[in-house]
PyMOL commands that place a pseudoatom at each C-alpha (Angstrom):
pseudoatom trace, name=CA, resn=MET, resi=1, chain=A, elem=C, hetatm=0, pos=[0.000, 0.167, -0.075]
pseudoatom trace, name=CA, resn=THR, resi=2, chain=A, elem=C, hetatm=0, pos=[1.143, 3.322, -1.033]
pseudoatom trace, name=CA, resn=ASN, resi=3, chain=A, elem=C, hetatm=0, pos=[0.738, 6.207, 1.649]
pseudoatom trace, name=CA, resn=ILE, resi=4, chain=A, elem=C, hetatm=0, pos=[-0.017, 9.529, 0.240]
pseudoatom trace, name=CA, resn=THR, resi=5, chain=A, elem=C, hetatm=0, pos=[1.829, 12.603, 0.985]
pseudoatom trace, name=CA, resn=TYR, resi=6, chain=A, elem=C, hetatm=0, pos=[0.542, 15.751, 1.952]
pseudoatom trace, name=CA, resn=ARG, resi=7, chain=A, elem=C, hetatm=0, pos=[2.675, 17.589, -0.902]
pseudoatom trace, name=CA, resn=ALA, resi=8, chain=A, elem=C, hetatm=0, pos=[1.545, 15.280, -3.329]
pseudoatom trace, name=CA, resn=VAL, resi=9, chain=A, elem=C, hetatm=0, pos=[-1.616, 16.387, -3.187]
pseudoatom trace, name=CA, resn=GLN, resi=10, chain=A, elem=C, hetatm=0, pos=[-3.436, 18.935, -5.227]
pseudoatom trace, name=CA, resn=VAL, resi=11, chain=A, elem=C, hetatm=0, pos=[-6.933, 20.749, -4.987]
pseudoatom trace, name=CA, resn=GLY, resi=12, chain=A, elem=C, hetatm=0, pos=[-9.034, 18.719, -7.435]
pseudoatom trace, name=CA, resn=ASP, resi=13, chain=A, elem=C, hetatm=0, pos=[-7.389, 15.383, -7.333]
pseudoatom trace, name=CA, resn=GLN, resi=14, chain=A, elem=C, hetatm=0, pos=[-9.695, 12.920, -7.832]
pseudoatom trace, name=CA, resn=LEU, resi=15, chain=A, elem=C, hetatm=0, pos=[-9.707, 9.792, -5.507]
pseudoatom trace, name=CA, resn=PRO, resi=16, chain=A, elem=C, hetatm=0, pos=[-10.113, 6.211, -7.100]
pseudoatom trace, name=CA, resn=LYS, resi=17, chain=A, elem=C, hetatm=0, pos=[-13.454, 4.903, -7.354]
pseudoatom trace, name=CA, resn=LEU, resi=18, chain=A, elem=C, hetatm=0, pos=[-14.524, 2.478, -5.549]
pseudoatom trace, name=CA, resn=ALA, resi=19, chain=A, elem=C, hetatm=0, pos=[-17.675, -0.172, -5.896]
pseudoatom trace, name=CA, resn=VAL, resi=20, chain=A, elem=C, hetatm=0, pos=[-19.141, -1.665, -2.676]
pseudoatom trace, name=CA, resn=ASP, resi=21, chain=A, elem=C, hetatm=0, pos=[-21.733, -4.545, -3.540]
pseudoatom trace, name=CA, resn=ILE, resi=22, chain=A, elem=C, hetatm=0, pos=[-24.528, -4.300, -1.287]
pseudoatom trace, name=CA, resn=THR, resi=23, chain=A, elem=C, hetatm=0, pos=[-25.727, -7.647, 0.084]
pseudoatom trace, name=CA, resn=ALA, resi=24, chain=A, elem=C, hetatm=0, pos=[-28.415, -8.587, 2.890]
pseudoatom trace, name=CA, resn=LYS, resi=25, chain=A, elem=C, hetatm=0, pos=[-25.299, -10.480, 4.933]
pseudoatom trace, name=CA, resn=LEU, resi=26, chain=A, elem=C, hetatm=0, pos=[-23.229, -6.892, 4.591]
pseudoatom trace, name=CA, resn=ILE, resi=27, chain=A, elem=C, hetatm=0, pos=[-26.335, -5.032, 6.105]
pseudoatom trace, name=CA, resn=THR, resi=28, chain=A, elem=C, hetatm=0, pos=[-27.182, -7.588, 8.799]
pseudoatom trace, name=CA, resn=ALA, resi=29, chain=A, elem=C, hetatm=0, pos=[-23.645, -8.386, 9.940]
pseudoatom trace, name=CA, resn=THR, resi=30, chain=A, elem=C, hetatm=0, pos=[-22.288, -4.758, 10.067]
pseudoatom trace, name=CA, resn=ALA, resi=31, chain=A, elem=C, hetatm=0, pos=[-25.546, -3.440, 11.852]
pseudoatom trace, name=CA, resn=ILE, resi=32, chain=A, elem=C, hetatm=0, pos=[-25.373, -6.373, 14.564]
pseudoatom trace, name=CA, resn=ALA, resi=33, chain=A, elem=C, hetatm=0, pos=[-21.390, -5.586, 14.607]
pseudoatom trace, name=CA, resn=SER, resi=34, chain=A, elem=C, hetatm=0, pos=[-22.092, -1.630, 15.299]
pseudoatom trace, name=CA, resn=ARG, resi=35, chain=A, elem=C, hetatm=0, pos=[-24.845, -3.019, 17.763]
pseudoatom trace, name=CA, resn=ASP, resi=36, chain=A, elem=C, hetatm=0, pos=[-27.789, -1.369, 15.939]
pseudoatom trace, name=CA, resn=TYR, resi=37, chain=A, elem=C, hetatm=0, pos=[-30.536, -3.731, 16.431]
pseudoatom trace, name=CA, resn=GLN, resi=38, chain=A, elem=C, hetatm=0, pos=[-33.115, -1.972, 14.799]
pseudoatom trace, name=CA, resn=ASN, resi=39, chain=A, elem=C, hetatm=0, pos=[-35.225, -4.502, 12.757]
pseudoatom trace, name=CA, resn=VAL, resi=40, chain=A, elem=C, hetatm=0, pos=[-35.001, -2.500, 9.415]
pseudoatom trace, name=CA, resn=HIS, resi=41, chain=A, elem=C, hetatm=0, pos=[-31.704, -3.646, 9.192]
pseudoatom trace, name=CA, resn=HIS, resi=42, chain=A, elem=C, hetatm=0, pos=[-32.127, -7.295, 9.675]
pseudoatom trace, name=CA, resn=ASP, resi=43, chain=A, elem=C, hetatm=0, pos=[-35.795, -8.126, 9.205]
pseudoatom trace, name=CA, resn=GLN, resi=44, chain=A, elem=C, hetatm=0, pos=[-37.386, -7.828, 5.795]
pseudoatom trace, name=CA, resn=ASP, resi=45, chain=A, elem=C, hetatm=0, pos=[-41.116, -7.957, 6.894]
pseudoatom trace, name=CA, resn=ALA, resi=46, chain=A, elem=C, hetatm=0, pos=[-40.703, -5.386, 9.544]
pseudoatom trace, name=CA, resn=ALA, resi=47, chain=A, elem=C, hetatm=0, pos=[-38.872, -3.167, 7.176]
pseudoatom trace, name=CA, resn=ARG, resi=48, chain=A, elem=C, hetatm=0, pos=[-41.682, -3.612, 4.545]
pseudoatom trace, name=CA, resn=ALA, resi=49, chain=A, elem=C, hetatm=0, pos=[-44.288, -3.109, 7.322]
pseudoatom trace, name=CA, resn=LEU, resi=50, chain=A, elem=C, hetatm=0, pos=[-42.675, 0.289, 7.912]
pseudoatom trace, name=CA, resn=GLY, resi=51, chain=A, elem=C, hetatm=0, pos=[-42.960, 1.063, 4.185]
pseudoatom trace, name=CA, resn=SER, resi=52, chain=A, elem=C, hetatm=0, pos=[-39.546, 0.153, 2.870]
pseudoatom trace, name=CA, resn=PRO, resi=53, chain=A, elem=C, hetatm=0, pos=[-39.041, -2.393, 0.109]
pseudoatom trace, name=CA, resn=ASN, resi=54, chain=A, elem=C, hetatm=0, pos=[-36.252, -4.523, 1.972]
pseudoatom trace, name=CA, resn=ILE, resi=55, chain=A, elem=C, hetatm=0, pos=[-33.898, -3.851, 4.571]
pseudoatom trace, name=CA, resn=PHE, resi=56, chain=A, elem=C, hetatm=0, pos=[-31.337, -1.136, 4.397]
pseudoatom trace, name=CA, resn=MET, resi=57, chain=A, elem=C, hetatm=0, pos=[-27.760, -0.147, 5.484]
pseudoatom trace, name=CA, resn=ASN, resi=58, chain=A, elem=C, hetatm=0, pos=[-27.525, 1.519, 8.828]
pseudoatom trace, name=CA, resn=ILE, resi=59, chain=A, elem=C, hetatm=0, pos=[-25.750, 5.053, 9.214]
pseudoatom trace, name=CA, resn=LEU, resi=60, chain=A, elem=C, hetatm=0, pos=[-22.749, 3.795, 11.102]
pseudoatom trace, name=CA, resn=THR, resi=61, chain=A, elem=C, hetatm=0, pos=[-21.794, 1.114, 8.337]
pseudoatom trace, name=CA, resn=THR, resi=62, chain=A, elem=C, hetatm=0, pos=[-22.048, 3.754, 5.833]
pseudoatom trace, name=CA, resn=ASN, resi=63, chain=A, elem=C, hetatm=0, pos=[-19.772, 6.199, 8.027]
pseudoatom trace, name=CA, resn=GLY, resi=64, chain=A, elem=C, hetatm=0, pos=[-17.571, 3.053, 8.125]
pseudoatom trace, name=CA, resn=PHE, resi=65, chain=A, elem=C, hetatm=0, pos=[-17.328, 2.752, 4.092]
pseudoatom trace, name=CA, resn=VAL, resi=66, chain=A, elem=C, hetatm=0, pos=[-16.822, 6.549, 4.023]
pseudoatom trace, name=CA, resn=GLY, resi=67, chain=A, elem=C, hetatm=0, pos=[-13.581, 6.404, 6.316]
pseudoatom trace, name=CA, resn=ARG, resi=68, chain=A, elem=C, hetatm=0, pos=[-12.265, 3.146, 4.790]
pseudoatom trace, name=CA, resn=TYR, resi=69, chain=A, elem=C, hetatm=0, pos=[-12.521, 4.422, 1.367]
pseudoatom trace, name=CA, resn=VAL, resi=70, chain=A, elem=C, hetatm=0, pos=[-10.440, 7.666, 2.483]
pseudoatom trace, name=CA, resn=THR, resi=71, chain=A, elem=C, hetatm=0, pos=[-7.908, 5.471, 4.640]
pseudoatom trace, name=CA, resn=ASP, resi=72, chain=A, elem=C, hetatm=0, pos=[-7.433, 3.102, 1.148]
pseudoatom trace, name=CA, resn=TRP, resi=73, chain=A, elem=C, hetatm=0, pos=[-6.303, 6.373, -0.608]
pseudoatom trace, name=CA, resn=THR, resi=74, chain=A, elem=C, hetatm=0, pos=[-4.093, 7.850, 2.304]
pseudoatom trace, name=CA, resn=GLY, resi=75, chain=A, elem=C, hetatm=0, pos=[-2.450, 4.540, 3.281]
pseudoatom trace, name=CA, resn=ALA, resi=76, chain=A, elem=C, hetatm=0, pos=[-1.721, 3.512, 6.783]
pseudoatom trace, name=CA, resn=LEU, resi=77, chain=A, elem=C, hetatm=0, pos=[-0.231, 6.955, 7.722]
pseudoatom trace, name=CA, resn=GLY, resi=78, chain=A, elem=C, hetatm=0, pos=[-3.264, 9.245, 7.013]
pseudoatom trace, name=CA, resn=VAL, resi=79, chain=A, elem=C, hetatm=0, pos=[-5.148, 10.144, 10.260]
pseudoatom trace, name=CA, resn=LEU, resi=80, chain=A, elem=C, hetatm=0, pos=[-8.897, 10.842, 9.939]
pseudoatom trace, name=CA, resn=LYS, resi=81, chain=A, elem=C, hetatm=0, pos=[-9.569, 14.243, 11.609]
pseudoatom trace, name=CA, resn=LYS, resi=82, chain=A, elem=C, hetatm=0, pos=[-13.360, 14.752, 10.812]
pseudoatom trace, name=CA, resn=VAL, resi=83, chain=A, elem=C, hetatm=0, pos=[-16.173, 12.572, 9.081]
pseudoatom trace, name=CA, resn=ALA, resi=84, chain=A, elem=C, hetatm=0, pos=[-19.552, 14.492, 8.751]
pseudoatom trace, name=CA, resn=ILE, resi=85, chain=A, elem=C, hetatm=0, pos=[-21.930, 12.527, 6.386]
pseudoatom trace, name=CA, resn=LYS, resi=86, chain=A, elem=C, hetatm=0, pos=[-25.672, 13.184, 5.221]
pseudoatom trace, name=CA, resn=LEU, resi=87, chain=A, elem=C, hetatm=0, pos=[-27.471, 10.193, 4.094]
pseudoatom trace, name=CA, resn=GLY, resi=88, chain=A, elem=C, hetatm=0, pos=[-29.924, 10.250, 1.111]
pseudoatom trace, name=CA, resn=ALA, resi=89, chain=A, elem=C, hetatm=0, pos=[-31.206, 7.212, -0.937]
pseudoatom trace, name=CA, resn=PRO, resi=90, chain=A, elem=C, hetatm=0, pos=[-31.004, 3.975, 1.100]
pseudoatom trace, name=CA, resn=ASN, resi=91, chain=A, elem=C, hetatm=0, pos=[-28.618, 0.983, -0.110]
pseudoatom trace, name=CA, resn=TYR, resi=92, chain=A, elem=C, hetatm=0, pos=[-30.863, -2.118, -0.381]
pseudoatom trace, name=CA, resn=PRO, resi=93, chain=A, elem=C, hetatm=0, pos=[-29.340, -5.430, -0.949]
pseudoatom trace, name=CA, resn=GLY, resi=94, chain=A, elem=C, hetatm=0, pos=[-28.538, -5.996, -4.566]
pseudoatom trace, name=CA, resn=ASP, resi=95, chain=A, elem=C, hetatm=0, pos=[-27.204, -2.486, -4.874]
pseudoatom trace, name=CA, resn=THR, resi=96, chain=A, elem=C, hetatm=0, pos=[-23.523, -1.322, -5.788]
pseudoatom trace, name=CA, resn=MET, resi=97, chain=A, elem=C, hetatm=0, pos=[-22.508, 1.894, -4.017]
pseudoatom trace, name=CA, resn=GLN, resi=98, chain=A, elem=C, hetatm=0, pos=[-20.167, 3.552, -6.054]
pseudoatom trace, name=CA, resn=MET, resi=99, chain=A, elem=C, hetatm=0, pos=[-17.808, 5.780, -4.111]
pseudoatom trace, name=CA, resn=SER, resi=100, chain=A, elem=C, hetatm=0, pos=[-15.953, 8.847, -5.414]
pseudoatom trace, name=CA, resn=GLY, resi=101, chain=A, elem=C, hetatm=0, pos=[-14.040, 11.720, -3.961]
pseudoatom trace, name=CA, resn=GLU, resi=102, chain=A, elem=C, hetatm=0, pos=[-12.386, 14.965, -4.802]
pseudoatom trace, name=CA, resn=VAL, resi=103, chain=A, elem=C, hetatm=0, pos=[-9.708, 17.239, -3.000]
pseudoatom trace, name=CA, resn=VAL, resi=104, chain=A, elem=C, hetatm=0, pos=[-11.512, 20.237, -2.054]
pseudoatom trace, name=CA, resn=ALA, resi=105, chain=A, elem=C, hetatm=0, pos=[-8.848, 22.304, 0.128]
pseudoatom trace, name=CA, resn=LYS, resi=106, chain=A, elem=C, hetatm=0, pos=[-5.433, 21.742, 1.755]
pseudoatom trace, name=CA, resn=ASN, resi=107, chain=A, elem=C, hetatm=0, pos=[-4.446, 23.506, 5.269]
pseudoatom trace, name=CA, resn=ASP, resi=108, chain=A, elem=C, hetatm=0, pos=[-0.700, 24.000, 5.421]
pseudoatom trace, name=CA, resn=VAL, resi=109, chain=A, elem=C, hetatm=0, pos=[-0.997, 24.923, 8.966]
pseudoatom trace, name=CA, resn=ASP, resi=110, chain=A, elem=C, hetatm=0, pos=[-1.362, 21.092, 9.984]
pseudoatom trace, name=CA, resn=GLN, resi=111, chain=A, elem=C, hetatm=0, pos=[-1.236, 19.450, 6.695]
pseudoatom trace, name=CA, resn=SER, resi=112, chain=A, elem=C, hetatm=0, pos=[-4.755, 18.361, 6.635]
pseudoatom trace, name=CA, resn=VAL, resi=113, chain=A, elem=C, hetatm=0, pos=[-6.693, 17.706, 3.375]
pseudoatom trace, name=CA, resn=GLU, resi=114, chain=A, elem=C, hetatm=0, pos=[-10.288, 18.158, 2.784]
pseudoatom trace, name=CA, resn=LEU, resi=115, chain=A, elem=C, hetatm=0, pos=[-12.300, 15.743, 0.990]
pseudoatom trace, name=CA, resn=LYS, resi=116, chain=A, elem=C, hetatm=0, pos=[-15.812, 15.512, -0.654]
pseudoatom trace, name=CA, resn=VAL, resi=117, chain=A, elem=C, hetatm=0, pos=[-16.989, 12.143, -0.925]
pseudoatom trace, name=CA, resn=ILE, resi=118, chain=A, elem=C, hetatm=0, pos=[-19.943, 10.871, -2.483]
pseudoatom trace, name=CA, resn=GLY, resi=119, chain=A, elem=C, hetatm=0, pos=[-21.394, 7.281, -2.587]
pseudoatom trace, name=CA, resn=THR, resi=120, chain=A, elem=C, hetatm=0, pos=[-24.129, 6.600, -5.143]
pseudoatom trace, name=CA, resn=ASN, resi=121, chain=A, elem=C, hetatm=0, pos=[-26.330, 3.684, -5.933]
pseudoatom trace, name=CA, resn=ASP, resi=122, chain=A, elem=C, hetatm=0, pos=[-29.149, 3.274, -8.940]
pseudoatom trace, name=CA, resn=ILE, resi=123, chain=A, elem=C, hetatm=0, pos=[-31.589, 5.629, -6.879]
pseudoatom trace, name=CA, resn=GLY, resi=124, chain=A, elem=C, hetatm=0, pos=[-29.197, 8.254, -6.457]
pseudoatom trace, name=CA, resn=HIS, resi=125, chain=A, elem=C, hetatm=0, pos=[-26.501, 9.793, -3.713]
pseudoatom trace, name=CA, resn=HIS, resi=126, chain=A, elem=C, hetatm=0, pos=[-26.646, 7.401, -0.427]
pseudoatom trace, name=CA, resn=VAL, resi=127, chain=A, elem=C, hetatm=0, pos=[-24.094, 9.497, 1.427]
pseudoatom trace, name=CA, resn=VAL, resi=128, chain=A, elem=C, hetatm=0, pos=[-22.446, 12.774, 0.722]
pseudoatom trace, name=CA, resn=GLY, resi=129, chain=A, elem=C, hetatm=0, pos=[-19.434, 13.635, 3.217]
pseudoatom trace, name=CA, resn=GLU, resi=130, chain=A, elem=C, hetatm=0, pos=[-16.929, 16.040, 4.032]
pseudoatom trace, name=CA, resn=VAL, resi=131, chain=A, elem=C, hetatm=0, pos=[-13.655, 14.469, 5.399]
pseudoatom trace, name=CA, resn=VAL, resi=132, chain=A, elem=C, hetatm=0, pos=[-10.513, 16.008, 6.927]
pseudoatom trace, name=CA, resn=VAL, resi=133, chain=A, elem=C, hetatm=0, pos=[-7.703, 13.910, 6.909]
pseudoatom trace, name=CA, resn=VAL, resi=134, chain=A, elem=C, hetatm=0, pos=[-4.004, 14.817, 8.286]
pseudoatom trace, name=CA, resn=LEU, resi=135, chain=A, elem=C, hetatm=0, pos=[-1.102, 13.350, 5.755]
pseudoatom trace, name=CA, resn=PRO, resi=136, chain=A, elem=C, hetatm=0, pos=[2.659, 12.852, 6.499]
for i in range(1, 136): cmd.bond("trace and resi %d" % i, "trace and resi %d" % (i + 1))
show_as sticks, trace
zoom trace
């Protein structure tokens, strides 16, 4: 794995895209792992009773995927300083979330980089986020 350095990054740089296949197993396992036992993340009948066509991914999983996406790009030496996300379209089993990102600002004082991260599926934007990461 390559470590991205602060000097190598420029505003406007695009992060490599990442496709995340969304499965019922992924949704259920990550909800349980994050101790989110809300039934809409593991019980299809309960989700449908509330108007959803299927179970859907929880926000903690989405937040984890945003962090993973950024640290996959930075390498092991990147330190997440801020992750602020907004959810949109749900991720359902069978979806593929396409993640993309862009460098929108650099801060010479602490060698941090601000990123805009977007995760989309066939319905629209699942997540839009601002991430600040400190680089070596």
